[in-house]
N, C-alpha and C positions, 0 to 999 in steps of 0.2 A: 454424506451417504450411501454409498456403493450399496446398501441394502435394495434402496428404489430400480436403479436401475438390473439388481439381479430380478426383481421380481417382477420386472416388467418383460422381461427374457420368460421368467417364469411362465408368465400367465402367456406369453406366445404360445408357447411347448403345453400347456393346458387346453389351447383352443386345438393345436392341430391334433392331439391324442383324440382329444373330444371327436373332432370331425373324423380322425379314423376308426375311431371304432364306436361311430353314428352314433354319441352321447347330447342327448336333446341340453339338455343341466350335469354341470357336477356336484356332486353330493359335498364330496368329502378330496382332499388331495394332503398324499403323503410324502413329505420330505427325509431325506435323511440329512443331517447338521454334523457334519465331523468337529471334534471338539478344537482343530488348526485350521478351521475353513476361515477364519477371520469376517464370519459374519454373526450378529448377535441375530441370535433367537427372537426377540422381543423387538426391534427391530423389524428383520423380515413379515414378521403380524403382520405388525402395524400397518408395514408398504402391502401386505396383500390384502387388508382389509378395506384399503383407501383406494388399491386400483381393480380389486374385482369387480368393482361393482358396472354393469352395463355387461359384463363377459358372461359367455357360458356357467364360470365360476361363483357367478354372483351371490348364490346362497350357500356356496362351500364354508365347510370348516377347514383346517390346514393343522394338520397334525404333521408336526415337528420331534422326528425322534434322534436324539444325541448318539451320536458313532464315537468309539472311545478309541484312539491310539493304538495301532497295531504296528508292528513291527518285524522287522523279517533279518537276521544275522548273516552277511555272506560268509562268514569265518565259520563259524560250526552249524550255519542250517537252522537254527531254530526259529522260529517264531514263536509272539511275545507280545502281551500287551507291556503298552508302556505307559509306566506310572509316574507319575509326580514330576512328568515331563523330563525325567530324566533316560536323556536320548546314547544310551550305550546298550551293549545287549544284557541283562540279568544274567544268563548263563556262562558265558566266559568273558562277561566285561571287554568286549569288543569295543571300541569308541564309533565306528561309522555301520550305522544300522540304515537300511531302508526301510522308509513308511511306505505299507498298505493300504492302513485307512485311516481316516483319521482328520483328512485333509477336504473332504467331501462338498457338494451342494448337489443335492441328485434327487430327482423327481421318483418317485418309488413306484407308488400308486397313484391312480383315479378312479372314483364310483360314482355311477350317477343314474340318472335316468335318459332310457334309450327314446329314440326318434320314433312318433308311433306311426308308422307308413307301415 
């Protein structure tokens, strides 16, 4: 279960971002999870709820936003949504596309309570 390792690193990033932004506690964490990220949203959520104990995110809600696949065709220069895992350009049918989105796991937003100094 690589989600455990990913979640541990995610919590390190949350701790760093909270310190930089002077947050005493984090209430909500938003992440983007790509359709082809090879990460299970359910496993990520489970690991987050287990590992967040004792951290600044102990009471935080994890919000996972799914990211659809987006591609780009180098032949016709078109950008498009990749549908049904068909990895060719829907405009010109070129078989070699570049994925722009859909493989990521990104920490996008934190909200919480600032230090009371």
